[in-house]
C-alpha positions in Angstrom: 0.4 -19.1 -38.8 0.2 -21.6 -41.8 3.4 -23.7 -42.3 4.7 -24.1 -45.8 3.8 -27.8 -46.1 0.3 -27.2 -44.6 -2.6 -26.4 -46.9 -5.2 -25.5 -44.3 -4.9 -23.6 -41.0 -4.9 -25.6 -37.7 -6.4 -24.0 -34.6 -3.3 -24.9 -32.7 -1.0 -22.9 -35.0 -1.8 -19.6 -33.2 -0.1 -21.0 -30.1 3.1 -22.2 -31.9 6.3 -20.2 -32.4 8.7 -20.9 -35.3 12.1 -21.3 -33.7 14.3 -23.0 -36.3 13.8 -24.5 -39.7 11.0 -27.1 -39.2 11.0 -26.6 -35.4 7.7 -25.2 -34.1 7.2 -25.0 -30.3 4.5 -23.9 -27.9 5.4 -21.4 -25.1 3.8 -24.0 -22.7 6.6 -26.5 -23.4 8.6 -27.1 -20.2 11.8 -26.8 -22.3 10.6 -23.7 -24.2 13.4 -21.3 -23.0 16.1 -23.9 -23.4 15.1 -24.3 -27.1 14.9 -20.6 -27.6 18.5 -20.3 -26.5 19.6 -23.4 -28.6 17.8 -22.6 -31.9 16.7 -19.0 -31.9 18.8 -16.6 -29.8 21.6 -17.8 -27.6 21.8 -14.4 -25.9 18.0 -13.9 -25.3 17.8 -12.0 -21.9 14.2 -13.2 -21.3 15.1 -16.9 -21.8 18.2 -16.7 -19.6 16.3 -14.9 -16.9 13.5 -17.4 -16.9 16.0 -20.3 -16.7 17.8 -18.5 -13.9 14.5 -18.4 -11.9 13.9 -22.0 -12.6 17.2 -23.2 -11.3 17.1 -20.8 -8.4 13.8 -22.4 -7.3 15.4 -25.9 -7.6 18.3 -24.8 -5.4 20.8 -25.1 -8.2 22.8 -22.0 -7.4 25.6 -22.6 -10.0 23.2 -22.9 -13.0 21.0 -20.0 -11.8 24.1 -17.7 -11.5 25.2 -18.7 -15.0 21.9 -17.7 -16.6 21.6 -14.5 -14.6 25.1 -13.4 -15.6 24.2 -14.1 -19.3 21.3 -11.6 -18.9 23.8 -9.0 -17.8 25.7 -9.3 -21.0 22.8 -7.6 -22.9 22.1 -4.0 -22.1 19.7 -2.3 -22.1 17.2 -5.1 -21.3 14.0 -5.2 -19.3 15.5 -8.1 -17.4 18.8 -6.5 -16.6 17.9 -5.0 -13.2 15.9 -8.0 -12.1 18.9 -10.4 -12.9 21.3 -8.1 -11.0 19.0 -8.1 -8.0 18.7 -11.9 -8.1 22.5 -12.3 -8.2 22.9 -10.0 -5.2 20.1 -11.8 -3.3 21.7 -15.2 -4.0 25.1 -14.0 -2.9 23.6 -12.7 0.4 21.9 -16.0 1.0 25.1 -17.9 0.3 27.1 -15.7 2.7 24.5 -16.2 5.4 24.5 -20.0 5.0 28.3 -20.1 5.2 28.2 -17.9 8.4 25.7 -20.2 10.0 27.8 -23.3 9.1 30.8 -21.7 10.6 29.0 -20.8 13.8 27.7 -24.3 14.1 31.2 -25.7 13.8 32.4 -23.7 16.8 29.3 -24.2 18.9 29.6 -26.1 22.2 28.9 -29.8 21.8 26.7 -29.9 24.9 24.3 -27.2 26.1 25.3 -27.1 29.7 23.3 -24.0 30.7 19.9 -25.4 29.6 18.8 -27.2 32.8 19.6 -24.2 35.2 17.9 -21.8 32.8 14.8 -23.9 32.7 14.8 -24.0 36.5 15.1 -20.2 36.8 12.3 -19.7 34.2 9.9 -22.0 36.0 10.6 -20.2 39.3 10.0 -16.7 37.8 6.7 -17.9 36.1 5.5 -19.3 39.4 6.2 -16.1 41.3 4.5 -14.0 38.6 1.4 -16.2 38.7 1.2 -15.9 42.5 1.5 -12.1 42.4 -1.3 -11.9 39.8 -3.6 -14.0 41.9 -3.0 -11.8 44.9 -3.4 -8.5 43.0 -6.6 -9.4 41.2 -8.4 -11.6 43.8 -7.1 -10.2 47.1 -9.0 -7.7 49.4 -7.6 -4.7 47.5 -7.5 -5.4 43.7 -4.7 -3.8 41.6 -6.9 -1.1 40.1 -8.0 0.1 43.6 -4.5 0.1 44.9 -3.3 2.3 42.1 -6.2 4.7 42.5 -5.6 5.2 46.2 -1.9 5.5 46.0 -1.7 8.0 43.1 -1.2 11.6 44.3 -2.2 14.1 41.5 -0.2 17.3 41.5 -1.8 20.8 41.1 -1.7 22.2 37.5 -1.4 18.9 35.7 -1.4 19.2 31.9 -3.9 16.7 30.4 -3.8 16.0 26.7 -6.7 14.1 25.0 -6.1 12.0 21.9 -7.3 13.7 18.7 -9.0 12.1 15.7 -7.2 12.5 12.3 -9.4 13.4 9.4 -7.5 13.0 6.1 -8.5 14.7 2.8 -7.2 14.7 -0.8 -7.0 17.9 -2.7 -6.3 17.8 -6.4 -3.7 20.2 -7.9 -3.0 21.3 -11.4 0.4 20.2 -12.9 1.7 23.7 -13.6 0.6 25.4 -10.3 3.3 27.2 -8.4 4.4 26.4 -4.8 3.2 29.8 -3.5 -0.3 29.1 -4.9 -0.3 25.6 -3.4 0.6 27.1 0.0 -2.2 29.7 -0.1 -4.8 27.3 -1.3 -4.1 24.6 1.3 -3.9 27.2 4.1 -7.4 28.5 3.3 -8.8 25.0 2.8 -7.4 23.8 6.2 -9.0 26.7 8.1 -12.4 26.2 6.3 -12.5 22.5 7.1 -11.5 23.1 10.8 -14.5 25.4 11.3 -16.8 22.4 11.3 -14.4 20.1 13.2 -12.5 22.2 15.7 -11.5 19.2 17.8 -10.1 17.2 14.9 -6.7 17.0 13.3 -7.1 18.1 9.7 -4.7 16.5 7.2 -4.7 17.4 3.5 -2.7 15.5 0.9 -2.0 17.5 -2.3 -2.0 15.3 -5.4 -1.2 16.4 -9.0 -3.9 15.6 -11.5 -4.1 16.3 -15.2 -7.8 15.6 -15.4 -9.8 18.8 -15.6 -12.7 17.1 -13.9 -10.7 16.9 -10.7 -9.8 20.6 -10.7 -10.6 22.2 -7.4 -11.9 19.0 -5.8 -11.3 18.1 -2.2 -12.7 14.9 -0.7 -12.1 12.5 2.2 -9.2 10.1 1.7 -10.6 6.6 1.1 -7.5 4.8 -0.2 -4.2 5.0 1.7 -2.3 4.2 -1.6 -3.2 7.7 -2.8 -0.9 9.3 -0.1 2.1 7.8 -2.0 1.3 10.2 -4.9 1.1 13.3 -2.6 3.7 16.1 -3.3 2.6 18.2 -0.3 0.9 17.7 3.1 -1.0 20.3 5.1 -1.8 19.6 8.8 -4.0 21.8 11.1 -5.2 21.1 14.6 -6.6 24.4 16.1 -6.9 22.8 19.6 -3.1 22.6 19.9 -1.5 24.9 17.3 -3.0 27.9 15.5 -0.6 27.4 12.6 -1.2 25.4 9.4 1.8 23.2 8.9 2.6 22.7 5.2 5.4 20.4 4.1 6.5 19.7 0.5 7.6 16.1 -0.1 9.8 16.8 -3.1 11.5 20.2 -3.3 12.6 19.5 -6.9 9.2 18.4 -8.2 8.8 21.5 -10.4 12.2 20.7 -12.0 11.7 17.0 -12.5 8.0 16.9 -13.6 8.5 18.6 -17.1 11.7 16.8 -17.8 10.1 13.4 -17.0 7.1 14.4 -19.1 9.5 15.0 -22.1 11.4 11.8 -21.5 8.2 9.8 -21.3 6.7 11.3 -24.4 10.0 10.9 -26.3 9.8 7.1 -25.8 6.0 7.0 -26.3 6.3 8.8 -29.7 8.9 6.2 -30.8 6.6 3.4 -29.6 3.7 4.8 -31.6 5.9 4.9 -34.7 7.1 1.3 -34.1 3.5 0.1 -33.7 2.5 1.9 -36.9 5.4 0.2 -38.8 5.0 -3.4 -37.4 1.4 -3.5 -36.1 2.5 -4.4 -32.6 4.5 -3.1 -29.7 8.1 -4.2 -29.2 8.9 -6.9 -26.7 11.4 -4.6 -25.0 12.5 -1.1 -25.4 15.9 -2.2 -26.7 14.1 -2.8 -30.0 13.7 1.0 -30.4 17.5 1.5 -30.0 19.0 -0.4 -33.0 21.3 0.3 -35.9 20.0 2.4 -38.8 17.2 2.2 -40.1 15.7 0.9 -36.9 17.1 3.7 -34.7 13.7 4.9 -33.5 15.7 6.4 -30.6 19.4 7.1 -30.0 19.0 6.2 -26.3 16.5 5.5 -23.5 16.3 8.8 -21.6 17.1 9.2 -17.9 14.3 9.6 -15.3 15.6 12.8 -13.7 14.5 12.4 -10.1 16.4 9.0 -9.7 19.0 9.6 -12.4 18.3 6.2 -13.8 16.9 4.8 -17.0 16.3 1.3 -15.7 13.2 -0.4 -17.1 10.8 -2.1 -14.7 7.9 -4.3 -15.7 5.6 -2.9 -13.0 5.4 0.2 -10.7 7.3 0.2 -7.4 8.2 3.9 -7.1 12.0 3.3 -7.1 12.8 5.5 -10.1 13.5 4.7 -13.7 10.7 3.8 -16.0 7.9 1.3 -16.3 7.2 -0.5 -19.6 4.1 -2.7 -20.0 3.7 -3.8 -23.6 0.3 -5.3 -22.8 -1.3 -1.9 -21.8 -3.9 -0.6 -24.2 -2.8 3.1 -24.0 0.6 4.7 -24.5 0.1 6.7 -21.3 0.0 3.5 -19.2 2.4 1.6 -21.5 5.4 3.7 -20.6 5.7 6.1 -17.7 8.1 7.3 -14.9 8.5 4.9 -12.0 7.8 7.6 -9.5 4.7 9.0 -7.7 2.3 10.6 -10.2 4.5 9.3 -13.1 1.5 7.6 -14.7 -0.5 10.9 -14.6 1.6 12.5 -17.5 -0.6 12.6 -20.6 0.6 11.4 -24.0 1.7 14.5 -25.9 3.9 13.4 -28.9 7.2 15.2 -29.6 6.8 17.1 -32.9 8.3 19.9 -34.9 6.5 23.1 -36.1 8.0 25.3 -38.7 6.9 28.9 -39.5 8.3 29.8 -42.9 7.6 33.6 -42.6 9.7 33.8 -39.4 12.3 31.2 -40.5 11.9 29.5 -37.1 11.6 25.9 -36.0 10.2 24.7 -32.6 10.4 21.3 -31.0 7.4 20.8 -28.8 5.6 18.3 -26.5 2.3 19.7 -25.5 3.0 23.1 -24.0 6.6 22.2 -23.3 9.1 24.0 -25.6 12.4 22.1 -25.9 14.1 24.4 -28.6 13.4 27.3 -30.8 15.9 27.4 -33.7 16.6 29.7 -36.7 16.4 27.8 -40.0 17.1 28.3 -43.7 14.4 27.4 -46.3 14.2 26.7 -50.1 14.7 29.4 -52.7 11.6 30.5 -54.7 9.3 29.1 -52.0 10.4 25.5 -52.8 10.0 24.2 -49.3 6.6 22.5 -49.4 3.8 23.1 -46.9 2.0 20.4 -45.0 2.6 17.6 -42.5 5.5 15.1 -42.8 7.0 12.3 -40.8 10.6 11.7 -39.9 11.5 8.4 -41.7 15.3 8.5 -41.6 17.6 9.5 -38.7 21.1 9.7 -39.9 24.4 11.0 -38.6 26.9 12.3 -41.2 24.5 11.5 -44.1 26.3 11.0 -47.4 25.0 12.9 -50.5 26.3 13.4 -54.0 28.9 15.8 -52.6 30.8 15.6 -49.3 29.1 17.5 -46.5 26.0 18.1 -48.5 23.8 17.6 -45.5 26.0 18.6 -42.6 26.5 16.6 -39.4 23.1 15.0 -39.2 19.8 14.7 -41.1 16.2 13.9 -40.4 14.8 12.6 -43.7 11.1 13.1 -44.6 11.1 11.7 -48.1 12.2 14.1 -50.8 13.2 16.8 -48.2 15.0 16.7 -44.9 16.0 18.7 -41.9 19.8 18.7 -42.0 22.9 20.6 -41.0 24.9 23.0 -43.1 28.3 24.6 -43.1 26.9 27.7 -44.9 25.4 29.5 -41.9 24.7 32.6 -44.0 21.8 30.6 -45.5 20.1 30.5 -42.1 17.2 33.0 -41.9 17.2 33.1 -45.7 15.8 31.2 -48.7 18.8 29.6 -50.4 18.3 25.8 -50.2 16.8 23.6 -52.9 13.8 22.8 -50.7 15.2 21.3 -47.5 15.2 22.9 -44.1 18.7 23.9 -43.0 20.0 24.3 -39.4 23.5 24.9 -38.1 25.5 21.7 -37.4 25.3 22.5 -33.7 21.5 22.9 -33.7 20.8 19.7 -35.8 23.0 17.6 -33.5 21.0 19.0 -30.5 17.7 18.2 -32.2 18.7 14.8 -33.5 18.8 13.1 -30.1 15.3 14.3 -29.2 13.4 13.8 -32.5 12.4 10.1 -32.7 11.7 8.2 -35.9 8.0 8.8 -36.8 7.8 12.3 -35.3 5.6 14.7 -37.1 6.9 17.8 -38.8 4.4 20.5 -39.6 5.3 23.3 -42.1 3.1 26.4 -42.2 3.3 29.6 -44.1 3.1 32.3 -41.5 1.6 30.8 -38.4 2.2 28.3 -35.7 0.0 25.2 -35.5 0.0 25.3 -31.7 -1.4 28.5 -30.3 -1.0 27.4 -26.6 1.1 29.4 -24.2 4.4 27.5 -24.3 6.8 26.9 -21.4 10.5 26.7 -22.2 12.1 23.7 -20.5 15.7 23.9 -19.3 18.0 21.0 -18.5 17.1 18.6 -21.3 20.7 17.5 -21.2 19.8 15.8 -17.9 17.7 13.3 -19.9 20.8 12.0 -21.8 22.4 9.0 -20.1 26.2 9.0 -19.3 26.7 5.8 -21.2 25.2 5.8 -24.7 24.3 2.5 -26.5 26.6 1.3 -29.1 24.5 1.6 -32.3 25.4 2.5 -35.8 23.5 5.6 -37.0 26.0 6.3 -39.9 25.1 4.2 -42.9 28.2 4.7 -45.0 26.9 2.5 -47.8 23.9 4.7 -48.5 23.7 7.9 -50.7 20.8 10.2 -49.8 19.1 12.2 -52.5 17.3 14.9 -50.5 16.8 18.2 -52.3 19.5 19.9 -50.3 
């Protein structure tokens, strides 16, 4: 960074941040966060959170609570949940301290029972020491006395302790429960043939890596058990049955929805990075007023029903966002076991002009298949386009030219229409038309920067697709208050 009055670059400039007018400051400044609030952003969640931590460490509860509560005024924020937990923790500590002070106030001024108690304790210890000396060093030590006095009954049932042998078996993401049961049953029996006196335990873990397909190996890291979705246990010496237990009965339901939610945000992150050359500091930068509405909301992680953002994995649900990660797969993922195993498969749209159909896809997951209208005289162009504008109730030259919503791609757009007779036909001036109901449904799940591929009579993706139900579960109950209706703009899409 070269300042205006500076002709040559100084090596220290890279470590300075421009806060206000001629004020430059280093992040290592002890008063950095105070100055951020004073000169740059008085509502900065990160600055208030850091100050709250500082005053909490100093024991200044009043100042710490003030800054934590300032964090809660900005939602969503990567520091929202952490500030909430800190306030709750401080309240608990304060309540405990008050209770202890109250108990001390009513305590007896003199501990009258202490001398008799000490006398009793000394007497008991003396008797115990005397007994131990007699039992271990007398004519009949304790182990001989027990052996001679024990009378064993006929038909005693003796059980010997077994040795657990844990394994890890890698499973494919789309495998059915019945197939998992059959595979683990056969595997447990095969392993027990060589170890009949051992307790075989197999942890089934989902893996997207084809190199892991069909692999079974000894468990070497106990942390891997946290990612298991199923456990099989077999000890032929005690039970001839293979016990199989699924750890999450709704895994098949949550896995594809979490994959779509993760890739929805990842697609927006890729577009933001392409526009600005860096990742956003927080995901709230993706959910802004038009034209920076990369997303309309942060989706819900379906197994926990939460869209809370964490800075590191703890398995409590919600999402993990690490802007320092080098790959989108590890930058954003579900904060649940195996959440980081979901590959990055961008949400994109494919259009088949011959069939007048539109599909919204993420990998092999099919979100929607919609009927569309196209341009007359083959005026809808072929090729690959990017969504650059996400607009609700876009204004054109005439009222309701573009229906309830539009996804602009330069000269053309995907937009709604009140003339549903044009769907399945070629009547537009080049744009792709959908019913108002369909475009509203698509709008929430097509991020800014998503690719739109238009082909003549074929589908770009030839993979076998799986229709995903329940995408409405990804929409949070409370939507962010952002403006996606730029009333001052007139759009000039072909229509």
